[in-house]
CHARMM internal coordinates of N, CA and C (Angstrom, degrees):
IC EDIT
DIST 1 N 1 CA 1.4296
DIST 1 CA 1 C 1.5203
ANGL 1 N 1 CA 1 C 107.91
DIST 1 C 2 N 1.3095
ANGL 1 CA 1 C 2 N 115.93
DIHE 1 N 1 CA 1 C 2 N 136.37
DIST 2 N 2 CA 1.4564
ANGL 1 C 2 N 2 CA 121.59
DIHE 1 CA 1 C 2 N 2 CA 178.50
DIST 2 CA 2 C 1.5276
ANGL 2 N 2 CA 2 C 108.05
DIHE 1 C 2 N 2 CA 2 C -118.22
DIST 2 C 3 N 1.3051
ANGL 2 CA 2 C 3 N 116.55
DIHE 2 N 2 CA 2 C 3 N 127.42
DIST 3 N 3 CA 1.4566
ANGL 2 C 3 N 3 CA 121.87
DIHE 2 CA 2 C 3 N 3 CA 175.78
DIST 3 CA 3 C 1.5180
ANGL 3 N 3 CA 3 C 108.08
DIHE 2 C 3 N 3 CA 3 C -129.26
DIST 3 C 4 N 1.3011
ANGL 3 CA 3 C 4 N 116.88
DIHE 3 N 3 CA 3 C 4 N 178.45
DIST 4 N 4 CA 1.4647
ANGL 3 C 4 N 4 CA 121.30
DIHE 3 CA 3 C 4 N 4 CA 177.09
DIST 4 CA 4 C 1.5312
ANGL 4 N 4 CA 4 C 110.15
DIHE 3 C 4 N 4 CA 4 C -61.48
DIST 4 C 5 N 1.3273
ANGL 4 CA 4 C 5 N 116.31
DIHE 4 N 4 CA 4 C 5 N -35.17
DIST 5 N 5 CA 1.4615
ANGL 4 C 5 N 5 CA 121.87
DIHE 4 CA 4 C 5 N 5 CA -176.73
DIST 5 CA 5 C 1.5218
ANGL 5 N 5 CA 5 C 113.53
DIHE 4 C 5 N 5 CA 5 C -76.65
DIST 5 C 6 N 1.3154
ANGL 5 CA 5 C 6 N 118.15
DIHE 5 N 5 CA 5 C 6 N -18.98
DIST 6 N 6 CA 1.4639
ANGL 5 C 6 N 6 CA 120.15
DIHE 5 CA 5 C 6 N 6 CA -178.70
DIST 6 CA 6 C 1.5154
ANGL 6 N 6 CA 6 C 112.73
DIHE 5 C 6 N 6 CA 6 C 152.76
DIST 6 C 7 N 1.3312
ANGL 6 CA 6 C 7 N 115.17
DIHE 6 N 6 CA 6 C 7 N -162.90
DIST 7 N 7 CA 1.4449
ANGL 6 C 7 N 7 CA 121.33
DIHE 6 CA 6 C 7 N 7 CA -177.95
DIST 7 CA 7 C 1.5249
ANGL 7 N 7 CA 7 C 109.65
DIHE 6 C 7 N 7 CA 7 C -123.47
DIST 7 C 8 N 1.3404
ANGL 7 CA 7 C 8 N 115.32
DIHE 7 N 7 CA 7 C 8 N 149.09
DIST 8 N 8 CA 1.4608
ANGL 7 C 8 N 8 CA 119.92
DIHE 7 CA 7 C 8 N 8 CA 175.84
DIST 8 CA 8 C 1.5257
ANGL 8 N 8 CA 8 C 108.85
DIHE 7 C 8 N 8 CA 8 C -149.76
DIST 8 C 9 N 1.2979
ANGL 8 CA 8 C 9 N 115.19
DIHE 8 N 8 CA 8 C 9 N 157.61
DIST 9 N 9 CA 1.4547
ANGL 8 C 9 N 9 CA 121.89
DIHE 8 CA 8 C 9 N 9 CA 179.94
DIST 9 CA 9 C 1.5215
ANGL 9 N 9 CA 9 C 108.71
DIHE 8 C 9 N 9 CA 9 C -100.14
DIST 9 C 10 N 1.3107
ANGL 9 CA 9 C 10 N 116.03
DIHE 9 N 9 CA 9 C 10 N 130.38
DIST 10 N 10 CA 1.4749
ANGL 9 C 10 N 10 CA 121.04
DIHE 9 CA 9 C 10 N 10 CA 176.51
DIST 10 CA 10 C 1.5260
ANGL 10 N 10 CA 10 C 107.82
DIHE 9 C 10 N 10 CA 10 C -119.93
DIST 10 C 11 N 1.3050
ANGL 10 CA 10 C 11 N 115.38
DIHE 10 N 10 CA 10 C 11 N 143.27
DIST 11 N 11 CA 1.4542
ANGL 10 C 11 N 11 CA 120.73
DIHE 10 CA 10 C 11 N 11 CA -178.10
DIST 11 CA 11 C 1.5235
ANGL 11 N 11 CA 11 C 113.47
DIHE 10 C 11 N 11 CA 11 C -90.45
DIST 11 C 12 N 1.3176
ANGL 11 CA 11 C 12 N 118.08
DIHE 11 N 11 CA 11 C 12 N -2.77
DIST 12 N 12 CA 1.4605
ANGL 11 C 12 N 12 CA 122.88
DIHE 11 CA 11 C 12 N 12 CA -178.22
DIST 12 CA 12 C 1.5297
ANGL 12 N 12 CA 12 C 109.88
DIHE 11 C 12 N 12 CA 12 C -79.17
DIST 12 C 13 N 1.3172
ANGL 12 CA 12 C 13 N 119.27
DIHE 12 N 12 CA 12 C 13 N 128.21
DIST 13 N 13 CA 1.4733
ANGL 12 C 13 N 13 CA 120.53
DIHE 12 CA 12 C 13 N 13 CA 177.03
DIST 13 CA 13 C 1.5237
ANGL 13 N 13 CA 13 C 111.39
DIHE 12 C 13 N 13 CA 13 C -60.36
DIST 13 C 14 N 1.3200
ANGL 13 CA 13 C 14 N 115.21
DIHE 13 N 13 CA 13 C 14 N 148.00
DIST 14 N 14 CA 1.4599
ANGL 13 C 14 N 14 CA 121.12
DIHE 13 CA 13 C 14 N 14 CA -177.73
DIST 14 CA 14 C 1.5383
ANGL 14 N 14 CA 14 C 111.80
DIHE 13 C 14 N 14 CA 14 C -59.24
DIST 14 C 15 N 1.3035
ANGL 14 CA 14 C 15 N 117.90
DIHE 14 N 14 CA 14 C 15 N -39.97
DIST 15 N 15 CA 1.4707
ANGL 14 C 15 N 15 CA 121.41
DIHE 14 CA 14 C 15 N 15 CA 178.96
DIST 15 CA 15 C 1.5236
ANGL 15 N 15 CA 15 C 110.45
DIHE 14 C 15 N 15 CA 15 C -59.04
DIST 15 C 16 N 1.3265
ANGL 15 CA 15 C 16 N 116.51
DIHE 15 N 15 CA 15 C 16 N -40.63
DIST 16 N 16 CA 1.4713
ANGL 15 C 16 N 16 CA 120.12
DIHE 15 CA 15 C 16 N 16 CA 179.47
DIST 16 CA 16 C 1.5155
ANGL 16 N 16 CA 16 C 111.05
DIHE 15 C 16 N 16 CA 16 C -68.16
DIST 16 C 17 N 1.3231
ANGL 16 CA 16 C 17 N 116.88
DIHE 16 N 16 CA 16 C 17 N -42.18
DIST 17 N 17 CA 1.4713
ANGL 16 C 17 N 17 CA 120.40
DIHE 16 CA 16 C 17 N 17 CA 177.39
DIST 17 CA 17 C 1.5224
ANGL 17 N 17 CA 17 C 111.30
DIHE 16 C 17 N 17 CA 17 C -60.53
DIST 17 C 18 N 1.3230
ANGL 17 CA 17 C 18 N 115.75
DIHE 17 N 17 CA 17 C 18 N -44.64
DIST 18 N 18 CA 1.4823
ANGL 17 C 18 N 18 CA 119.54
DIHE 17 CA 17 C 18 N 18 CA 179.74
DIST 18 CA 18 C 1.5187
ANGL 18 N 18 CA 18 C 111.61
DIHE 17 C 18 N 18 CA 18 C -60.83
DIST 18 C 19 N 1.3210
ANGL 18 CA 18 C 19 N 117.67
DIHE 18 N 18 CA 18 C 19 N -33.55
DIST 19 N 19 CA 1.4476
ANGL 18 C 19 N 19 CA 121.58
DIHE 18 CA 18 C 19 N 19 CA 177.96
DIST 19 CA 19 C 1.5109
ANGL 19 N 19 CA 19 C 113.68
DIHE 18 C 19 N 19 CA 19 C -68.36
DIST 19 C 20 N 1.3350
ANGL 19 CA 19 C 20 N 116.58
DIHE 19 N 19 CA 19 C 20 N -21.04
DIST 20 N 20 CA 1.4672
ANGL 19 C 20 N 20 CA 121.78
DIHE 19 CA 19 C 20 N 20 CA -179.62
DIST 20 CA 20 C 1.5301
ANGL 20 N 20 CA 20 C 113.39
DIHE 19 C 20 N 20 CA 20 C -94.26
DIST 20 C 21 N 1.3177
ANGL 20 CA 20 C 21 N 115.80
DIHE 20 N 20 CA 20 C 21 N -15.79
DIST 21 N 21 CA 1.4718
ANGL 20 C 21 N 21 CA 120.28
DIHE 20 CA 20 C 21 N 21 CA -175.38
DIST 21 CA 21 C 1.5184
ANGL 21 N 21 CA 21 C 111.27
DIHE 20 C 21 N 21 CA 21 C -101.33
DIST 21 C 22 N 1.3183
ANGL 21 CA 21 C 22 N 115.01
DIHE 21 N 21 CA 21 C 22 N 157.99
DIST 22 N 22 CA 1.4692
ANGL 21 C 22 N 22 CA 122.59
DIHE 21 CA 21 C 22 N 22 CA 178.94
DIST 22 CA 22 C 1.5518
ANGL 22 N 22 CA 22 C 109.05
DIHE 21 C 22 N 22 CA 22 C -68.49
DIST 22 C 23 N 1.3298
ANGL 22 CA 22 C 23 N 118.32
DIHE 22 N 22 CA 22 C 23 N 116.63
DIST 23 N 23 CA 1.4653
ANGL 22 C 23 N 23 CA 120.21
DIHE 22 CA 22 C 23 N 23 CA -177.48
DIST 23 CA 23 C 1.5187
ANGL 23 N 23 CA 23 C 114.16
DIHE 22 C 23 N 23 CA 23 C -67.28
DIST 23 C 24 N 1.3329
ANGL 23 CA 23 C 24 N 119.19
DIHE 23 N 23 CA 23 C 24 N -14.03
DIST 24 N 24 CA 1.4475
ANGL 23 C 24 N 24 CA 120.50
DIHE 23 CA 23 C 24 N 24 CA 174.59
DIST 24 CA 24 C 1.5100
ANGL 24 N 24 CA 24 C 110.75
DIHE 23 C 24 N 24 CA 24 C -81.11
DIST 24 C 25 N 1.3237
ANGL 24 CA 24 C 25 N 118.34
DIHE 24 N 24 CA 24 C 25 N -16.95
DIST 25 N 25 CA 1.4725
ANGL 24 C 25 N 25 CA 121.76
DIHE 24 CA 24 C 25 N 25 CA -177.93
DIST 25 CA 25 C 1.5275
ANGL 25 N 25 CA 25 C 113.83
DIHE 24 C 25 N 25 CA 25 C -108.01
DIST 25 C 26 N 1.3475
ANGL 25 CA 25 C 26 N 117.18
DIHE 25 N 25 CA 25 C 26 N -26.19
DIST 26 N 26 CA 1.4498
ANGL 25 C 26 N 26 CA 120.94
DIHE 25 CA 25 C 26 N 26 CA -177.81
DIST 26 CA 26 C 1.5158
ANGL 26 N 26 CA 26 C 110.00
DIHE 25 C 26 N 26 CA 26 C -124.31
DIST 26 C 27 N 1.3326
ANGL 26 CA 26 C 27 N 115.41
DIHE 26 N 26 CA 26 C 27 N 123.03
DIST 27 N 27 CA 1.4528
ANGL 26 C 27 N 27 CA 121.61
DIHE 26 CA 26 C 27 N 27 CA -179.12
DIST 27 CA 27 C 1.5185
ANGL 27 N 27 CA 27 C 109.84
DIHE 26 C 27 N 27 CA 27 C -117.95
DIST 27 C 28 N 1.3171
ANGL 27 CA 27 C 28 N 115.46
DIHE 27 N 27 CA 27 C 28 N 140.60
DIST 28 N 28 CA 1.4540
ANGL 27 C 28 N 28 CA 120.64
DIHE 27 CA 27 C 28 N 28 CA 171.20
DIST 28 CA 28 C 1.5227
ANGL 28 N 28 CA 28 C 106.47
DIHE 27 C 28 N 28 CA 28 C -84.54
DIST 28 C 29 N 1.3425
ANGL 28 CA 28 C 29 N 116.00
DIHE 28 N 28 CA 28 C 29 N 121.56
DIST 29 N 29 CA 1.4639
ANGL 28 C 29 N 29 CA 119.56
DIHE 28 CA 28 C 29 N 29 CA -175.76
DIST 29 CA 29 C 1.5333
ANGL 29 N 29 CA 29 C 112.42
DIHE 28 C 29 N 29 CA 29 C -108.72
DIST 29 C 30 N 1.3095
ANGL 29 CA 29 C 30 N 116.41
DIHE 29 N 29 CA 29 C 30 N -8.61
DIST 30 N 30 CA 1.4487
ANGL 29 C 30 N 30 CA 122.14
DIHE 29 CA 29 C 30 N 30 CA 178.59
DIST 30 CA 30 C 1.5169
ANGL 30 N 30 CA 30 C 106.67
DIHE 29 C 30 N 30 CA 30 C -159.99
DIST 30 C 31 N 1.3016
ANGL 30 CA 30 C 31 N 117.08
DIHE 30 N 30 CA 30 C 31 N 170.74
DIST 31 N 31 CA 1.4522
ANGL 30 C 31 N 31 CA 120.91
DIHE 30 CA 30 C 31 N 31 CA -175.08
DIST 31 CA 31 C 1.5250
ANGL 31 N 31 CA 31 C 112.34
DIHE 30 C 31 N 31 CA 31 C -54.06
DIST 31 C 32 N 1.3158
ANGL 31 CA 31 C 32 N 118.80
DIHE 31 N 31 CA 31 C 32 N -36.83
DIST 32 N 32 CA 1.4642
ANGL 31 C 32 N 32 CA 121.57
DIHE 31 CA 31 C 32 N 32 CA -176.27
DIST 32 CA 32 C 1.5328
ANGL 32 N 32 CA 32 C 111.82
DIHE 31 C 32 N 32 CA 32 C -121.22
DIST 32 C 33 N 1.3268
ANGL 32 CA 32 C 33 N 118.07
DIHE 32 N 32 CA 32 C 33 N 20.61
DIST 33 N 33 CA 1.4773
ANGL 32 C 33 N 33 CA 119.66
DIHE 32 CA 32 C 33 N 33 CA -175.39
DIST 33 CA 33 C 1.5127
ANGL 33 N 33 CA 33 C 111.00
DIHE 32 C 33 N 33 CA 33 C -135.45
DIST 33 C 34 N 1.3430
ANGL 33 CA 33 C 34 N 115.78
DIHE 33 N 33 CA 33 C 34 N 132.20
DIST 34 N 34 CA 1.4628
ANGL 33 C 34 N 34 CA 120.65
DIHE 33 CA 33 C 34 N 34 CA 169.59
DIST 34 CA 34 C 1.5171
ANGL 34 N 34 CA 34 C 107.44
DIHE 33 C 34 N 34 CA 34 C -129.92
DIST 34 C 35 N 1.3130
ANGL 34 CA 34 C 35 N 115.66
DIHE 34 N 34 CA 34 C 35 N 153.52
DIST 35 N 35 CA 1.4609
ANGL 34 C 35 N 35 CA 120.48
DIHE 34 CA 34 C 35 N 35 CA -179.10
DIST 35 CA 35 C 1.5198
ANGL 35 N 35 CA 35 C 110.79
DIHE 34 C 35 N 35 CA 35 C -133.19
DIST 35 C 36 N 1.3197
ANGL 35 CA 35 C 36 N 113.01
DIHE 35 N 35 CA 35 C 36 N 155.77
DIST 36 N 36 CA 1.4697
ANGL 35 C 36 N 36 CA 120.63
DIHE 35 CA 35 C 36 N 36 CA 172.44
DIST 36 CA 36 C 1.5436
ANGL 36 N 36 CA 36 C 103.88
DIHE 35 C 36 N 36 CA 36 C -83.35
DIST 36 C 37 N 1.2981
ANGL 36 CA 36 C 37 N 116.62
DIHE 36 N 36 CA 36 C 37 N 119.81
DIST 37 N 37 CA 1.4648
ANGL 36 C 37 N 37 CA 121.94
DIHE 36 CA 36 C 37 N 37 CA -176.73
DIST 37 CA 37 C 1.5136
ANGL 37 N 37 CA 37 C 112.25
DIHE 36 C 37 N 37 CA 37 C -57.29
DIST 37 C 38 N 1.3263
ANGL 37 CA 37 C 38 N 118.12
DIHE 37 N 37 CA 37 C 38 N -31.75
DIST 38 N 38 CA 1.4586
ANGL 37 C 38 N 38 CA 122.24
DIHE 37 CA 37 C 38 N 38 CA -179.61
DIST 38 CA 38 C 1.5326
ANGL 38 N 38 CA 38 C 112.16
DIHE 37 C 38 N 38 CA 38 C -70.12
DIST 38 C 39 N 1.3036
ANGL 38 CA 38 C 39 N 118.07
DIHE 38 N 38 CA 38 C 39 N -13.19
DIST 39 N 39 CA 1.4636
ANGL 38 C 39 N 39 CA 121.92
DIHE 38 CA 38 C 39 N 39 CA -179.49
DIST 39 CA 39 C 1.5162
ANGL 39 N 39 CA 39 C 114.06
DIHE 38 C 39 N 39 CA 39 C -98.00
DIST 39 C 40 N 1.3437
ANGL 39 CA 39 C 40 N 116.82
DIHE 39 N 39 CA 39 C 40 N 0.98
DIST 40 N 40 CA 1.4661
ANGL 39 C 40 N 40 CA 119.94
DIHE 39 CA 39 C 40 N 40 CA 178.89
DIST 40 CA 40 C 1.5342
ANGL 40 N 40 CA 40 C 109.29
DIHE 39 C 40 N 40 CA 40 C -77.15
DIST 40 C 41 N 1.3443
ANGL 40 CA 40 C 41 N 115.88
DIHE 40 N 40 CA 40 C 41 N 123.79
DIST 41 N 41 CA 1.4521
ANGL 40 C 41 N 41 CA 121.23
DIHE 40 CA 40 C 41 N 41 CA 177.12
DIST 41 CA 41 C 1.5358
ANGL 41 N 41 CA 41 C 110.30
DIHE 40 C 41 N 41 CA 41 C -88.20
DIST 41 C 42 N 1.3575
ANGL 41 CA 41 C 42 N 114.94
DIHE 41 N 41 CA 41 C 42 N -45.51
DIST 42 N 42 CA 1.4789
ANGL 41 C 42 N 42 CA 117.87
DIHE 41 CA 41 C 42 N 42 CA -178.79
DIST 42 CA 42 C 1.5174
ANGL 42 N 42 CA 42 C 110.30
DIHE 41 C 42 N 42 CA 42 C -159.08
DIST 42 C 43 N 1.3315
ANGL 42 CA 42 C 43 N 113.83
DIHE 42 N 42 CA 42 C 43 N 160.45
DIST 43 N 43 CA 1.4454
ANGL 42 C 43 N 43 CA 122.45
DIHE 42 CA 42 C 43 N 43 CA 176.96
DIST 43 CA 43 C 1.5177
ANGL 43 N 43 CA 43 C 106.36
DIHE 42 C 43 N 43 CA 43 C -119.73
DIST 43 C 44 N 1.3306
ANGL 43 CA 43 C 44 N 116.28
DIHE 43 N 43 CA 43 C 44 N 133.68
DIST 44 N 44 CA 1.4562
ANGL 43 C 44 N 44 CA 118.96
DIHE 43 CA 43 C 44 N 44 CA -178.84
DIST 44 CA 44 C 1.5090
ANGL 44 N 44 CA 44 C 111.03
DIHE 43 C 44 N 44 CA 44 C -146.16
DIST 44 C 45 N 1.3081
ANGL 44 CA 44 C 45 N 115.24
DIHE 44 N 44 CA 44 C 45 N -166.69
DIST 45 N 45 CA 1.4594
ANGL 44 C 45 N 45 CA 122.04
DIHE 44 CA 44 C 45 N 45 CA 178.10
DIST 45 CA 45 C 1.5238
ANGL 45 N 45 CA 45 C 108.32
DIHE 44 C 45 N 45 CA 45 C -118.01
DIST 45 C 46 N 1.3022
ANGL 45 CA 45 C 46 N 114.97
DIHE 45 N 45 CA 45 C 46 N 133.46
DIST 46 N 46 CA 1.4613
ANGL 45 C 46 N 46 CA 121.85
DIHE 45 CA 45 C 46 N 46 CA 178.67
DIST 46 CA 46 C 1.5084
ANGL 46 N 46 CA 46 C 110.44
DIHE 45 C 46 N 46 CA 46 C -102.96
DIST 46 C 47 N 1.3301
ANGL 46 CA 46 C 47 N 115.21
DIHE 46 N 46 CA 46 C 47 N -151.28
DIST 47 N 47 CA 1.4591
ANGL 46 C 47 N 47 CA 121.63
DIHE 46 CA 46 C 47 N 47 CA 179.67
DIST 47 CA 47 C 1.5231
ANGL 47 N 47 CA 47 C 111.24
DIHE 46 C 47 N 47 CA 47 C -57.89
DIST 47 C 48 N 1.2701
ANGL 47 CA 47 C 48 N 116.05
DIHE 47 N 47 CA 47 C 48 N 141.67
DIST 48 N 48 CA 1.4664
ANGL 47 C 48 N 48 CA 122.93
DIHE 47 CA 47 C 48 N 48 CA 178.51
DIST 48 CA 48 C 1.5275
ANGL 48 N 48 CA 48 C 112.39
DIHE 47 C 48 N 48 CA 48 C 59.52
DIST 48 C 49 N 1.3196
ANGL 48 CA 48 C 49 N 118.07
DIHE 48 N 48 CA 48 C 49 N 22.18
DIST 49 N 49 CA 1.4465
ANGL 48 C 49 N 49 CA 122.01
DIHE 48 CA 48 C 49 N 49 CA 176.80
DIST 49 CA 49 C 1.5107
ANGL 49 N 49 CA 49 C 115.67
DIHE 48 C 49 N 49 CA 49 C 75.92
DIST 49 C 50 N 1.3369
ANGL 49 CA 49 C 50 N 116.91
DIHE 49 N 49 CA 49 C 50 N 10.45
DIST 50 N 50 CA 1.4550
ANGL 49 C 50 N 50 CA 119.88
DIHE 49 CA 49 C 50 N 50 CA -179.59
DIST 50 CA 50 C 1.5185
ANGL 50 N 50 CA 50 C 111.13
DIHE 49 C 50 N 50 CA 50 C -76.33
DIST 50 C 51 N 1.3216
ANGL 50 CA 50 C 51 N 116.15
DIHE 50 N 50 CA 50 C 51 N 143.47
DIST 51 N 51 CA 1.4449
ANGL 50 C 51 N 51 CA 122.39
DIHE 50 CA 50 C 51 N 51 CA -178.35
DIST 51 CA 51 C 1.5246
ANGL 51 N 51 CA 51 C 110.71
DIHE 50 C 51 N 51 CA 51 C -70.38
DIST 51 C 52 N 1.3440
ANGL 51 CA 51 C 52 N 116.15
DIHE 51 N 51 CA 51 C 52 N 139.27
DIST 52 N 52 CA 1.4590
ANGL 51 C 52 N 52 CA 122.51
DIHE 51 CA 51 C 52 N 52 CA 176.54
DIST 52 CA 52 C 1.5208
ANGL 52 N 52 CA 52 C 109.92
DIHE 51 C 52 N 52 CA 52 C -134.79
DIST 52 C 53 N 1.3129
ANGL 52 CA 52 C 53 N 115.69
DIHE 52 N 52 CA 52 C 53 N 157.96
DIST 53 N 53 CA 1.4625
ANGL 52 C 53 N 53 CA 121.97
DIHE 52 CA 52 C 53 N 53 CA 176.88
DIST 53 CA 53 C 1.5239
ANGL 53 N 53 CA 53 C 110.34
DIHE 52 C 53 N 53 CA 53 C -116.58
DIST 53 C 54 N 1.2975
ANGL 53 CA 53 C 54 N 116.24
DIHE 53 N 53 CA 53 C 54 N 142.20
DIST 54 N 54 CA 1.4571
ANGL 53 C 54 N 54 CA 121.78
DIHE 53 CA 53 C 54 N 54 CA 168.94
DIST 54 CA 54 C 1.5312
ANGL 54 N 54 CA 54 C 105.71
DIHE 53 C 54 N 54 CA 54 C -109.93
DIST 54 C 55 N 1.3111
ANGL 54 CA 54 C 55 N 116.52
DIHE 54 N 54 CA 54 C 55 N 133.73
DIST 55 N 55 CA 1.4557
ANGL 54 C 55 N 55 CA 121.31
DIHE 54 CA 54 C 55 N 55 CA 178.78
DIST 55 CA 55 C 1.5173
ANGL 55 N 55 CA 55 C 110.31
DIHE 54 C 55 N 55 CA 55 C -99.24
DIST 55 C 56 N 1.2895
ANGL 55 CA 55 C 56 N 115.82
DIHE 55 N 55 CA 55 C 56 N 156.86
DIST 56 N 56 CA 1.4589
ANGL 55 C 56 N 56 CA 121.79
DIHE 55 CA 55 C 56 N 56 CA -177.17
DIST 56 CA 56 C 1.5245
ANGL 56 N 56 CA 56 C 114.02
DIHE 55 C 56 N 56 CA 56 C -61.84
DIST 56 C 57 N 1.3346
ANGL 56 CA 56 C 57 N 116.69
DIHE 56 N 56 CA 56 C 57 N -39.56
DIST 57 N 57 CA 1.4653
ANGL 56 C 57 N 57 CA 118.62
DIHE 56 CA 56 C 57 N 57 CA -171.98
DIST 57 CA 57 C 1.5266
ANGL 57 N 57 CA 57 C 113.52
DIHE 56 C 57 N 57 CA 57 C -122.30
DIST 57 C 58 N 1.3356
ANGL 57 CA 57 C 58 N 117.16
DIHE 57 N 57 CA 57 C 58 N 22.10
DIST 58 N 58 CA 1.4635
ANGL 57 C 58 N 58 CA 121.45
DIHE 57 CA 57 C 58 N 58 CA 177.74
DIST 58 CA 58 C 1.5181
ANGL 58 N 58 CA 58 C 108.20
DIHE 57 C 58 N 58 CA 58 C -132.59
DIST 58 C 59 N 1.3135
ANGL 58 CA 58 C 59 N 118.89
DIHE 58 N 58 CA 58 C 59 N 142.26
DIST 59 N 59 CA 1.4715
ANGL 58 C 59 N 59 CA 120.93
DIHE 58 CA 58 C 59 N 59 CA -174.91
DIST 59 CA 59 C 1.5237
ANGL 59 N 59 CA 59 C 114.59
DIHE 58 C 59 N 59 CA 59 C -81.19
DIST 59 C 60 N 1.3330
ANGL 59 CA 59 C 60 N 118.24
DIHE 59 N 59 CA 59 C 60 N -28.16
DIST 60 N 60 CA 1.4614
ANGL 59 C 60 N 60 CA 119.59
DIHE 59 CA 59 C 60 N 60 CA -173.16
DIST 60 CA 60 C 1.5352
ANGL 60 N 60 CA 60 C 111.98
DIHE 59 C 60 N 60 CA 60 C -80.93
DIST 60 C 61 N 1.3441
ANGL 60 CA 60 C 61 N 114.50
DIHE 60 N 60 CA 60 C 61 N 152.95
DIST 61 N 61 CA 1.4562
ANGL 60 C 61 N 61 CA 121.06
DIHE 60 CA 60 C 61 N 61 CA 174.48
DIST 61 CA 61 C 1.5208
ANGL 61 N 61 CA 61 C 107.75
DIHE 60 C 61 N 61 CA 61 C -89.51
DIST 61 C 62 N 1.3192
ANGL 61 CA 61 C 62 N 116.93
DIHE 61 N 61 CA 61 C 62 N 136.56
DIST 62 N 62 CA 1.4522
ANGL 61 C 62 N 62 CA 121.21
DIHE 61 CA 61 C 62 N 62 CA 179.73
DIST 62 CA 62 C 1.5213
ANGL 62 N 62 CA 62 C 110.54
DIHE 61 C 62 N 62 CA 62 C -103.37
DIST 62 C 63 N 1.3277
ANGL 62 CA 62 C 63 N 118.07
DIHE 62 N 62 CA 62 C 63 N 128.73
DIST 63 N 63 CA 1.4598
ANGL 62 C 63 N 63 CA 120.25
DIHE 62 CA 62 C 63 N 63 CA 178.90
DIST 63 CA 63 C 1.5388
ANGL 63 N 63 CA 63 C 110.46
DIHE 62 C 63 N 63 CA 63 C -72.97
DIST 63 C 64 N 1.3062
ANGL 63 CA 63 C 64 N 115.87
DIHE 63 N 63 CA 63 C 64 N 144.04
DIST 64 N 64 CA 1.4693
ANGL 63 C 64 N 64 CA 122.37
DIHE 63 CA 63 C 64 N 64 CA 174.47
DIST 64 CA 64 C 1.5107
ANGL 64 N 64 CA 64 C 106.75
DIHE 63 C 64 N 64 CA 64 C -102.82
DIST 64 C 65 N 1.3311
ANGL 64 CA 64 C 65 N 116.12
DIHE 64 N 64 CA 64 C 65 N 128.60
DIST 65 N 65 CA 1.4601
ANGL 64 C 65 N 65 CA 120.80
DIHE 64 CA 64 C 65 N 65 CA 179.79
DIST 65 CA 65 C 1.5252
ANGL 65 N 65 CA 65 C 111.97
DIHE 64 C 65 N 65 CA 65 C -66.29
DIST 65 C 66 N 1.3198
ANGL 65 CA 65 C 66 N 117.63
DIHE 65 N 65 CA 65 C 66 N 150.34
DIST 66 N 66 CA 1.4741
ANGL 65 C 66 N 66 CA 120.36
DIHE 65 CA 65 C 66 N 66 CA -177.41
DIST 66 CA 66 C 1.5369
ANGL 66 N 66 CA 66 C 112.70
DIHE 65 C 66 N 66 CA 66 C -59.59
DIST 66 C 67 N 1.2981
ANGL 66 CA 66 C 67 N 118.10
DIHE 66 N 66 CA 66 C 67 N -27.75
DIST 67 N 67 CA 1.4656
ANGL 66 C 67 N 67 CA 120.37
DIHE 66 CA 66 C 67 N 67 CA 178.96
DIST 67 CA 67 C 1.5308
ANGL 67 N 67 CA 67 C 112.69
DIHE 66 C 67 N 67 CA 67 C -82.41
DIST 67 C 68 N 1.3347
ANGL 67 CA 67 C 68 N 117.75
DIHE 67 N 67 CA 67 C 68 N -5.23
DIST 68 N 68 CA 1.4533
ANGL 67 C 68 N 68 CA 120.52
DIHE 67 CA 67 C 68 N 68 CA -176.54
DIST 68 CA 68 C 1.5282
ANGL 68 N 68 CA 68 C 113.73
DIHE 67 C 68 N 68 CA 68 C -114.26
DIST 68 C 69 N 1.3179
ANGL 68 CA 68 C 69 N 117.96
DIHE 68 N 68 CA 68 C 69 N 1.95
DIST 69 N 69 CA 1.4642
ANGL 68 C 69 N 69 CA 120.05
DIHE 68 CA 68 C 69 N 69 CA -178.78
DIST 69 CA 69 C 1.5305
ANGL 69 N 69 CA 69 C 113.02
DIHE 68 C 69 N 69 CA 69 C -65.31
DIST 69 C 70 N 1.3343
ANGL 69 CA 69 C 70 N 116.64
DIHE 69 N 69 CA 69 C 70 N -23.07
DIST 70 N 70 CA 1.4846
ANGL 69 C 70 N 70 CA 119.81
DIHE 69 CA 69 C 70 N 70 CA 178.61
DIST 70 CA 70 C 1.5295
ANGL 70 N 70 CA 70 C 111.88
DIHE 69 C 70 N 70 CA 70 C -59.30
DIST 70 C 71 N 1.3250
ANGL 70 CA 70 C 71 N 117.96
DIHE 70 N 70 CA 70 C 71 N -25.17
DIST 71 N 71 CA 1.4676
ANGL 70 C 71 N 71 CA 120.46
DIHE 70 CA 70 C 71 N 71 CA -179.41
DIST 71 CA 71 C 1.5103
ANGL 71 N 71 CA 71 C 111.91
DIHE 70 C 71 N 71 CA 71 C -63.28
DIST 71 C 72 N 1.3228
ANGL 71 CA 71 C 72 N 117.29
DIHE 71 N 71 CA 71 C 72 N -24.63
DIST 72 N 72 CA 1.4707
ANGL 71 C 72 N 72 CA 121.04
DIHE 71 CA 71 C 72 N 72 CA -172.47
DIST 72 CA 72 C 1.5114
ANGL 72 N 72 CA 72 C 113.80
DIHE 71 C 72 N 72 CA 72 C -104.73
DIST 72 C 73 N 1.3026
ANGL 72 CA 72 C 73 N 118.38
DIHE 72 N 72 CA 72 C 73 N 4.18
DIST 73 N 73 CA 1.4633
ANGL 72 C 73 N 73 CA 121.62
DIHE 72 CA 72 C 73 N 73 CA 176.69
DIST 73 CA 73 C 1.5317
ANGL 73 N 73 CA 73 C 111.32
DIHE 72 C 73 N 73 CA 73 C -63.74
DIST 73 C 74 N 1.3345
ANGL 73 CA 73 C 74 N 115.88
DIHE 73 N 73 CA 73 C 74 N -29.44
DIST 74 N 74 CA 1.4679
ANGL 73 C 74 N 74 CA 121.13
DIHE 73 CA 73 C 74 N 74 CA -177.07
DIST 74 CA 74 C 1.5224
ANGL 74 N 74 CA 74 C 112.41
DIHE 73 C 74 N 74 CA 74 C -83.23
DIST 74 C 75 N 1.3419
ANGL 74 CA 74 C 75 N 117.68
DIHE 74 N 74 CA 74 C 75 N -13.56
DIST 75 N 75 CA 1.4791
ANGL 74 C 75 N 75 CA 119.72
DIHE 74 CA 74 C 75 N 75 CA -177.57
DIST 75 CA 75 C 1.5013
ANGL 75 N 75 CA 75 C 111.54
DIHE 74 C 75 N 75 CA 75 C -85.07
END
COOR INIT
IC SEED 1 N 1 CA 1 C
IC BUILD
C-alpha cells in the first residue's frame, strides 16, 4: 500500500480489500492497483496511447489497465 505518509506491505488480497471499501471511493485501475478517486488529479494518455492517472500527492503516473478504462469515460 502506498500513501502520502509512506509505503507498507499488506497480506490481504486486493479483491478482499476492494470488498471492504466503498466502491464509489476506491476503484481498481489495474490488476494490482486501486486508487482513492478523491486523490486523482488528472487522467491522460501515456506511451502507446494507454490511459494513465496522475495523483494529487504522488509524483508517478499510474497505468490504467485496458479492462478498467471504462471507469474514466464519465470524467
